[in-house]
C-alpha positions as CSV (number, residue, x, y, z in Angstrom):
1,M,123.6,95.7,109.0
2,M,126.5,96.4,106.5
3,A,124.8,99.7,105.5
4,Y,125.2,101.0,109.0
5,W,128.9,100.2,109.0
6,L,129.1,102.1,105.7
7,V,127.3,105.0,107.3
8,L,129.7,104.9,110.3
9,A,132.6,105.0,107.8
10,A,131.1,107.9,106.1
11,A,130.7,109.7,109.4
12,I,134.3,109.1,110.2
13,C,135.4,110.4,106.8
14,T,133.2,113.4,106.9
15,S,134.6,114.3,110.4
16,L,138.1,113.9,109.0
17,V,137.4,116.4,106.2
18,G,135.9,118.7,108.8
19,Q,139.1,118.5,110.9
20,V,141.4,119.3,108.0
21,L,139.2,122.2,107.0
22,L,139.2,123.6,110.5
23,K,142.9,123.4,110.7
24,A,143.3,125.1,107.3
25,G,141.0,127.9,108.5
26,A,143.1,128.3,111.6
27,T,146.4,128.7,109.9
28,D,145.9,132.2,108.5
29,E,146.4,135.4,110.4
30,G,143.6,137.4,111.9
31,S,141.2,137.3,114.8
32,F,139.0,134.5,116.0
33,I,136.0,136.1,114.3
34,A,137.9,136.3,111.0
35,Q,138.9,132.7,111.4
36,L,135.3,131.6,112.2
37,F,134.0,133.2,109.0
38,R,136.7,131.8,106.6
39,P,135.2,129.4,104.0
40,Q,137.4,126.5,105.2
41,T,136.1,126.9,108.8
42,M,132.5,127.3,107.8
43,I,132.6,124.2,105.6
44,G,134.5,122.3,108.3
45,L,131.7,123.1,110.8
46,V,129.1,121.9,108.2
47,C,131.1,118.7,107.8
48,Y,131.0,118.2,111.6
49,G,127.3,118.6,111.6
50,G,126.9,116.1,108.7
51,A,129.2,113.7,110.5
52,A,127.1,113.9,113.6
53,M,123.9,113.1,111.6
54,L,125.6,110.2,110.0
55,Y,126.8,108.9,113.3
56,I,123.3,109.1,114.7
57,V,122.1,106.9,111.9
58,A,124.9,104.4,112.5
59,L,124.0,104.2,116.2
60,R,120.6,102.8,115.2
61,K,122.1,99.4,114.8
62,I,125.8,99.6,115.9
63,P,126.3,99.5,119.7
64,M,127.7,102.8,121.0
65,S,130.5,100.8,122.8
66,V,131.7,99.7,119.4
67,A,130.8,102.7,117.2
68,L,132.5,105.4,119.3
69,P,135.8,103.7,119.7
70,C,135.8,103.0,115.9
71,T,135.8,106.7,115.4
72,A,139.3,106.6,116.9
73,A,140.5,105.4,113.5
74,S,140.3,109.1,112.5
75,Y,143.1,109.8,115.0
76,V,145.4,107.7,112.9
77,V,144.6,109.3,109.6
78,I,144.5,112.9,111.1
79,A,148.0,112.4,112.6
80,L,149.3,111.5,109.1
81,V,147.5,114.4,107.5
82,G,149.0,116.7,110.1
83,Y,152.4,115.4,109.4
84,F,152.3,115.4,105.6
85,V,150.0,118.4,104.9
86,F,150.6,120.7,107.9
87,G,154.2,119.8,108.8
88,E,153.4,118.7,112.3
89,S,155.8,116.5,114.3
90,L,155.3,112.7,114.3
91,G,157.8,111.2,116.8
92,S,158.3,107.6,117.9
93,Q,155.9,108.1,120.8
94,K,153.1,109.3,118.5
95,I,153.8,106.4,116.1
96,A,153.6,103.9,118.9
97,A,150.3,105.5,120.1
98,I,148.9,105.3,116.6
99,G,149.8,101.6,116.4
100,L,148.0,100.9,119.7
101,I,144.9,102.8,118.5
102,S,144.9,100.9,115.3
103,I,145.1,97.6,117.1
104,G,142.3,98.6,119.5
105,V,140.0,99.7,116.7
106,A,140.6,96.5,114.8
107,L,139.8,94.4,117.9
108,L,136.6,96.3,118.6
109,A,135.4,96.2,115.0
110,T,135.7,92.4,115.0
111,A,134.1,92.0,118.5
């Protein structure tokens, strides 16, 4: 069973990498088509596909009612990446929401 939790963690991490790459591909100038064919965007899309495959494997043993909410852990990390890497805002309301998400994910993971 532990292997499936590791696969779920890998799916979440792969999805995170995909998010960051898609954002990096979106920050340059140019048309949507130009953005779509940037290496960052293309690799980001591949990461999303890989994350989906890993998630499917994890669902073989982890209930969907637990697995999907656990992916919300990526919201916490991606908000921090957005702040530190891309200079996005991170106000008190977002920090409170991140705290609530973290508590919810921890409760579900131990349920």
